[in-house]
C-alpha positions in Angstrom: 19.2 19.9 -76.0 15.4 19.8 -75.3 15.5 16.0 -75.4 18.3 16.0 -72.8 16.2 18.3 -70.5 13.2 16.0 -71.0 15.5 13.0 -69.9 16.1 14.8 -66.7 12.4 15.2 -66.0 11.6 11.5 -66.3 10.2 9.6 -63.2 12.7 7.7 -61.1 11.4 4.3 -62.2 12.0 5.1 -65.9 15.4 6.6 -65.1 16.3 3.4 -63.2 15.3 1.3 -66.3 17.4 3.6 -68.5 20.4 3.2 -66.1 20.1 -0.6 -66.1 19.7 -0.9 -69.8 22.5 1.5 -70.7 24.7 -0.1 -68.0 24.1 -3.6 -69.5 24.9 -2.3 -73.0 28.1 -0.9 -71.7 29.3 -3.6 -69.3 28.1 -6.9 -70.7 30.7 -8.9 -72.4 30.9 -8.5 -76.2 29.9 -12.2 -76.7 26.5 -11.6 -75.1 26.0 -8.3 -76.8 26.6 -9.9 -80.2 24.1 -12.6 -79.4 21.6 -9.9 -78.7 22.5 -8.3 -82.1 23.5 -5.0 -80.5 27.2 -4.8 -81.4 26.5 -2.2 -84.1 24.4 -0.2 -81.6 27.1 -0.2 -79.0 29.9 0.7 -81.5 27.8 3.5 -83.2 26.2 5.0 -80.1 28.6 3.9 -77.3 29.4 7.5 -76.3 25.8 8.5 -76.1 24.9 5.3 -74.1 27.8 6.1 -71.7 26.5 9.7 -71.2 22.9 8.4 -70.6 24.3 5.9 -68.1 26.3 8.5 -66.1 23.5 11.1 -66.1 20.8 8.6 -65.0 23.0 7.1 -62.3 23.8 10.6 -61.0 20.1 11.7 -61.0 19.1 8.5 -59.2 21.8 8.9 -56.7 20.7 12.5 -55.9 17.1 11.4 -55.8 18.0 8.5 -53.4 19.9 10.9 -51.1 17.0 13.4 -51.0 14.5 10.6 -50.2 16.8 9.2 -47.4 17.5 12.7 -46.1 13.8 13.5 -45.9 13.1 10.2 -44.1 15.8 10.9 -41.6 14.6 14.5 -41.1 11.0 13.3 -40.6 12.1 10.7 -38.0 14.1 13.3 -36.2 11.2 15.8 -36.2 8.8 13.2 -34.9 11.1 12.3 -32.0 11.6 15.9 -31.2 7.9 16.5 -31.3 7.2 13.7 -28.9 9.8 15.1 -26.5 8.3 18.6 -26.7 4.7 17.3 -26.2 5.7 15.6 -23.0 7.4 18.7 -21.7 4.4 20.8 -22.8 2.0 18.6 -20.9 4.2 18.7 -17.8 4.2 22.6 -17.9 0.4 23.0 -18.1 -1.3 25.2 -15.6 -3.6 23.9 -12.8 -6.8 24.8 -14.8 -5.5 23.1 -17.9 -4.7 19.9 -16.1 -8.1 19.9 -14.4 -9.9 20.3 -17.7 -7.8 17.6 -19.4 -8.4 15.3 -16.4 -12.2 15.9 -16.7 -12.1 15.1 -20.4 -10.1 11.9 -19.8 -12.9 10.7 -17.4 -15.6 11.1 -20.1 -16.3 7.9 -22.1 -15.8 9.6 -25.5 -13.0 11.9 -24.3 -15.3 14.8 -25.3 -16.8 17.7 -23.3 -19.0 20.6 -24.0 -16.9 23.7 -23.2 -17.3 27.5 -23.4 -15.9 28.9 -26.7 -14.6 32.1 -25.2 -12.9 30.7 -22.1 -9.1 31.3 -21.9 -8.2 27.8 -21.0 -10.2 26.4 -23.8 -8.7 28.8 -26.3 -5.2 28.0 -25.1 -5.6 24.2 -25.3 -7.2 24.5 -28.7 -4.4 26.8 -29.9 -1.8 24.2 -28.8 -3.8 21.3 -30.5 -4.5 19.6 -27.2 -8.3 19.8 -27.8 -10.2 20.3 -31.0 -13.8 21.2 -31.8 -15.8 18.2 -32.9 -17.0 19.9 -36.1 -16.4 22.9 -38.3 -19.7 24.6 -38.0 -21.8 24.8 -34.8 -25.1 26.2 -33.8 -24.3 28.1 -30.6 -26.7 29.7 -28.1 -25.6 33.4 -27.9 -26.2 33.4 -24.1 -24.2 30.2 -23.4 -21.6 29.8 -26.1 -20.6 26.2 -25.7 -19.4 23.6 -28.2 -18.2 20.1 -27.9 -14.4 19.5 -27.9 -12.5 16.3 -28.0 -9.1 15.4 -26.6 -6.5 14.8 -29.3 -5.3 11.2 -29.6 -1.6 12.1 -28.8 -2.7 13.6 -25.5 -4.7 10.5 -24.6 -1.7 8.3 -25.5 0.8 10.4 -23.5 -1.5 10.4 -20.5 -2.2 6.7 -20.7 1.5 5.9 -20.9 2.4 8.4 -18.2 -0.5 9.3 -15.9 1.8 11.5 -13.7 1.6 14.2 -16.4 -1.7 15.3 -14.9 -0.4 15.5 -11.4 -1.0 18.9 -10.0 1.9 20.6 -8.3 0.9 22.0 -4.9 4.0 24.1 -4.6 2.5 27.4 -5.8 
């Protein structure tokens, strides 16, 4: 029984090899199997070879369905994320858009910003901007660090510059 459980834990590449080998032993014509000198193996262990074939094919089918399902889910989530990012950038406040526009005008898309400013905290929370490092030496009287604009924001604004248009209907 432990050997059977160990069979289930094998990597997919080895399971595929077992499935192919057991399938060939089961489904090749007897003439070819006798030329390979495996007729006694097939007659003696035919039932076990059939079980191995069915189990490995079943495991590989489940594994394939899981991989395909994860790929479809990943693609769906990416499309949904892009849709929500555009909507998020459209709904930004006046100050948020001004700050992003100012960062877009900089050559490195970076800007030194106050750490404790509400707009900076909000944009950092929503992954629109990110600090350029993990540890910073900050002046206690003027707490500023360098932030950079995330590549997805730059890409969205480059493709659709109207996202930074400021609504004057307030």
